[in-house]
C-alpha positions as CSV (number, residue, x, y, z in Angstrom):
1,M,-35.7,7.7,19.4
2,S,-33.1,9.2,21.7
3,G,-32.7,12.7,22.8
4,R,-28.7,12.2,22.2
5,P,-27.9,14.5,19.0
6,L,-25.7,11.2,17.9
7,D,-28.1,8.6,18.2
8,V,-30.7,10.8,16.4
9,L,-28.7,10.9,13.6
10,E,-27.9,7.2,13.7
11,A,-31.8,7.2,13.7
12,S,-32.0,9.1,10.8
13,L,-29.4,7.1,8.6
14,G,-31.4,6.9,4.9
15,D,-33.9,9.2,5.9
16,R,-34.6,12.6,4.3
17,V,-33.2,15.2,6.9
18,S,-33.5,19.7,6.8
19,V,-30.1,20.9,7.7
20,R,-30.5,24.7,8.2
21,L,-26.6,26.1,7.9
22,K,-25.2,29.5,9.3
23,S,-25.3,31.0,5.7
24,G,-29.2,30.9,5.5
25,E,-29.2,27.9,2.9
26,E,-31.1,25.0,4.1
27,Y,-30.0,21.7,2.6
28,V,-33.1,19.1,1.9
29,G,-31.3,15.3,1.2
30,D,-30.6,11.9,2.7
31,L,-28.7,11.3,5.5
32,A,-25.8,8.8,3.8
33,G,-23.2,9.3,6.6
34,Y,-21.8,11.5,9.6
35,D,-18.7,11.6,12.4
36,Q,-18.4,13.0,15.8
37,H,-18.1,16.5,15.0
38,M,-21.6,16.2,13.3
39,N,-19.9,16.3,9.6
40,L,-22.8,15.7,7.4
41,V,-22.7,13.2,4.2
42,L,-25.6,13.5,2.2
43,E,-26.8,12.9,-1.3
44,D,-29.1,13.7,-3.8
45,V,-29.9,17.2,-1.9
46,T,-31.8,20.5,-3.2
47,V,-31.0,23.4,-1.6
48,S,-32.1,27.3,-1.5
49,Q,-31.3,30.1,-0.1
50,E,-33.0,31.6,2.7
51,T,-32.1,35.1,1.2
52,D,-33.5,35.3,-1.7
53,P,-36.5,32.5,-1.7
54,T,-37.8,33.5,-5.4
55,D,-34.1,31.5,-6.7
56,E,-35.3,28.2,-8.2
57,P,-33.1,25.3,-5.5
58,S,-30.5,23.4,-6.8
59,V,-30.0,20.3,-7.2
60,Q,-26.9,18.1,-6.2
61,D,-26.1,14.8,-6.2
62,T,-23.7,14.0,-2.6
63,T,-23.1,17.5,-0.6
64,I,-20.6,17.0,2.5
65,I,-21.4,19.6,4.8
66,R,-18.5,21.0,8.2
67,G,-20.7,20.3,11.3
68,D,-19.1,23.7,12.3
69,N,-21.4,25.6,9.6
70,V,-24.8,24.0,11.3
71,V,-27.1,25.4,12.9
72,S,-29.9,22.5,12.9
73,I,-30.3,19.1,11.3
74,T,-34.5,18.3,11.5
75,P,-35.1,14.5,10.4
């Protein structure tokens, strides 16, 4: 796998990824799409809060995440 960010995202399409946001939220879902700004489309998503790990993670069908909010993406 190449080390270039968009190549890593391309190789991860359809796979489960973990996305951490500036707010501390973590989204885990199937990567359905992305663009050159690293805006992401995730499907079958669970969301957990770093601020309160005792909260039950919420589940969402499809989520669009603006690339400006992303701290890390783990394939």
